[in-house]
C-alpha positions in Angstrom: -2.1 3.3 17.8 -3.9 1.6 14.7 -2.4 2.0 11.1 -3.5 0.4 7.7 -2.9 0.1 3.8 -5.3 -0.6 1.5 -6.2 -0.6 -1.9 -9.4 0.4 -2.4 -9.3 0.2 -6.4 -11.8 3.4 -6.8 -13.3 5.1 -3.7 -15.8 6.6 -5.9 -16.7 2.8 -5.8 -16.3 2.0 -2.5 -17.1 5.0 -0.6 -19.4 3.5 1.6 -17.1 0.7 2.3 -14.3 2.7 3.5 -16.7 4.9 5.7 -18.2 1.6 7.3 -14.6 0.5 7.6 -12.9 3.3 9.4 -15.7 3.2 12.0 -15.6 -0.4 12.6 -12.6 -1.2 12.6 -11.0 2.1 14.7 -7.8 2.4 12.3 -6.2 6.1 13.0 -4.2 6.3 10.0 -5.1 4.7 6.7 -2.5 4.4 3.7 -4.6 4.4 0.9 -4.4 3.5 -3.3 -5.5 3.5 -6.3 -8.2 6.3 -5.6 -9.2 6.7 -9.0 -10.4 10.2 -9.2 -9.4 14.1 -8.9 -7.7 15.7 -5.8 -10.7 18.3 -6.2 -13.2 15.0 -6.4 -11.7 13.5 -3.1 -15.2 13.4 -0.8 -12.8 15.3 2.2 -16.1 16.4 4.1 -17.7 13.2 4.3 -13.7 11.9 5.8 -14.1 15.2 8.1 -17.4 14.2 9.6 -16.0 10.9 10.5 -13.7 12.5 12.3 -10.4 12.9 9.3 -8.5 14.4 8.1 -6.7 13.4 4.1 -3.6 14.4 2.3 -4.3 13.5 -1.2 -2.3 13.0 -4.5 -4.2 12.2 -7.3 -5.3 13.5 -10.8 -8.2 11.2 -12.0 -6.7 8.8 -13.6 -6.6 5.1 -12.7 -3.4 5.6 -9.7 -4.1 8.0 -6.7 -2.8 7.6 -3.5 -3.9 9.1 -0.1 -3.0 9.3 3.7 -6.2 9.2 6.3 -5.7 10.5 9.5 -7.1 11.3 12.5 -4.2 12.1 14.4 -3.2 15.0 11.8 -1.4 14.8 8.6 1.6 18.0 8.8 4.6 17.9 6.5 3.4 16.6 3.8 5.3 15.6 0.6 3.2 14.5 -3.2 5.4 12.3 -5.3 8.7 10.9 -5.0 12.1 13.4 -5.7 13.7 12.1 -9.1 10.3 10.2 -10.2 11.3 8.5 -13.1 8.2 9.1 -14.7 6.2 7.3 -17.3 5.2 8.5 -20.7 7.2 12.0 -20.2 5.3 12.4 -16.9 5.5 11.6 -13.0 2.6 9.8 -11.5 0.1 10.3 -8.5 1.9 7.2 -6.9 3.4 8.3 -3.7 2.8 10.7 -0.8 4.5 11.1 2.4 3.1 12.7 5.6 3.5 12.8 10.0 0.4 11.7 11.6 0.9 11.9 15.4 4.5 9.7 16.6 5.1 8.0 13.0 5.5 9.4 9.4 4.7 7.0 7.0 4.6 7.0 2.9 1.6 5.5 1.2 2.7 3.8 -2.1 1.1 2.5 -5.6 4.3 0.9 -7.0 4.0 0.5 -10.7 2.7 -2.7 -12.1 5.1 -3.3 -14.7 2.6 -5.0 -16.8 5.0 -7.8 -18.4 8.9 -8.5 -18.3 9.1 -6.7 -22.0 7.4 -3.9 -21.5 8.4 -0.1 -21.1 6.6 0.0 -17.6 8.9 -3.1 -16.3 11.4 -1.3 -16.7 9.8 1.8 -15.1 8.5 -0.3 -12.2 12.7 -1.4 -11.6 13.7 2.3 -12.3 10.6 3.8 -9.4 11.7 1.4 -6.7 15.6 3.0 -6.7 13.7 6.7 -6.8 11.7 5.3 -4.0 14.8 4.0 -1.8 16.6 7.6 -2.4 13.2 9.1 -1.0 12.9 7.2 2.3 16.7 6.4 3.3 17.0 9.8 5.4 13.3 8.4 7.2 14.2 4.4 7.6 17.6 5.2 9.3 15.7 7.6 11.4 14.7 7.5 15.3 11.2 7.8 14.8 8.5 5.5 13.7 8.3 5.4 10.2 6.9 2.7 7.3 6.4 2.9 4.2 3.0 0.9 3.5 1.0 0.4 -0.4 0.4 -1.8 -2.6 4.4 -2.7 -4.4 2.8 -4.6 -7.2 6.2 -7.4 -6.1 5.4 -10.6 -3.8 8.5 -11.0 -1.4 8.7 -14.9 -1.9 7.2 -17.5 -3.5 5.2 -18.3 -0.3 3.5 -15.1 -1.4 1.7 -16.6 -4.3 -1.3 -19.2 -4.0 0.6 -21.4 -7.1 4.4 -19.7 -7.9 4.1 -21.6 -11.0 1.2 -20.2 -12.5 3.7 -16.5 -12.5 6.5 -18.3 -14.6 7.2 -15.4 -16.7 5.6 -13.0 -15.7 5.5 -9.6 -13.5 5.5 -9.9 -9.9 7.3 -12.3 -8.7 10.7 -11.7 -11.2 14.3 -11.6 -9.5 14.4 -8.5 -10.5 11.7 -6.7 -8.6 12.4 -9.3 -5.6 16.0 -7.7 -5.6 14.7 -4.0 -5.6 12.1 -5.2 -2.4 15.7 -5.8 -1.0 17.2 -3.2 -1.6 14.6 -1.4 0.1 14.9 -2.9 3.2 18.7 -2.4 3.3 17.5 1.3 4.1 16.7 0.2 7.3 13.3 -1.4 6.4 11.9 -5.0 7.4 9.1 -6.7 6.2 6.4 -6.6 8.9 4.1 -10.0 7.9 0.8 -9.8 8.9 -1.6 -12.8 10.0 -4.0 -14.6 8.2 -7.6 -14.4 9.4 -8.0 -18.0 7.3 -5.9 -20.0 5.8 -2.1 -20.2 5.9 -0.5 -17.5 4.2 -1.5 -13.7 4.4 -2.7 -12.9 0.8 -4.1 -9.7 0.3 -5.2 -9.9 -3.2 -6.9 -12.0 -4.9 -8.1 -11.5 -9.0 -11.8 -11.0 -9.4 -12.0 -13.9 -12.3 -11.9 -17.1 -11.7 -13.0 -17.3 -8.4 -9.9 -16.0 -7.2 -11.0 -15.3 -3.6 -13.2 -18.2 -3.2 -10.7 -20.5 -4.4 -7.8 -18.5 -2.2 -5.7 -18.3 -5.4 -4.1 -15.3 -4.1 -1.1 -13.3 -3.5 0.5 -11.1 -0.6 1.5 -7.5 -2.7 0.4 -5.2 0.0 3.3 -5.0 2.3 3.9 -2.9 5.3 7.8 -2.1 5.7 9.0 -0.1 8.9 12.2 1.2 9.9 13.9 -0.1 13.7 11.4 2.1 16.0 8.0 1.3 14.4 8.9 -2.7 14.1 9.5 -2.5 17.5 6.4 -0.8 18.3 4.2 -3.5 16.2 1.9 -5.5 19.1 -0.4 -7.1 16.0 -0.5 -7.0 12.4 -3.2 -9.1 10.4 -5.3 -9.1 7.0 -8.5 -7.9 7.0 -9.6 -10.6 5.0 -13.7 -9.9 6.1 -13.5 -6.8 3.6 -13.0 -8.5 1.1 -15.9 -10.1 1.2 -19.1 -9.1 -0.3 -20.4 -7.4 -3.5 -19.0 -4.2 -4.5 -15.5 -5.2 -2.2 -12.1 -4.0 -3.8 -9.8 -7.1 -4.9 -7.6 -6.3 -2.3 -7.8 -6.3 1.5 -7.0 -3.7 4.2 -3.6 -4.7 5.6 -3.9 -3.6 9.6 -0.7 -2.9 11.9 -1.3 -2.8 16.0 1.5 0.1 17.3 2.2 0.8 20.9 3.8 4.3 20.6 
């Protein structure tokens, strides 16, 4: 079974690339983030023609998440129970589904913006809600994983130059503590291998030649429980999909499982 996570940064802008990548990669289940469209605009028909079903949680703003699967989508949950919300309302940042033998959450963790911004506090609160939502499945016997754009680099090695991030979000002790707390539910970091260079970065800013200069970050993560982690036979960052005109600023993270 091949499962992946990808912040596509707008399905509308990247639908041909998405469909081509699903076909060429042979992915069975894709956790997708930043759909950037309303649920009624989602390309269900095109995906169905390609052999995929989809569960979607999106409202047409800059976020939106989905699980796309050719193994079925069952027991769908949209949003986190206890979601703290931002500006008075929950956002479409999490969706869960069972796809064949595996249950997954596709998550798009709040960015946090700046350390003294209300969005940063919201980010930490959102992590607490995520932890509560996944704890039961994390400790279960079924393969289970939380995949997505976490907007946190777990270690200093997960950014191209930690000095460049001094005082900024994505690398703060509180954010990394939130990741550690999430792992304590019974999850572990499935670290992919890079297809080029030493570190498996998953995101490169569009600005200042971030990708050609490999000024990247590893913020798209796969956190799996013990049955999931024990089933992993390979994991890699598909860096090739970050290349070319019209690419997302994130690359897919692909995990192969023997389940």
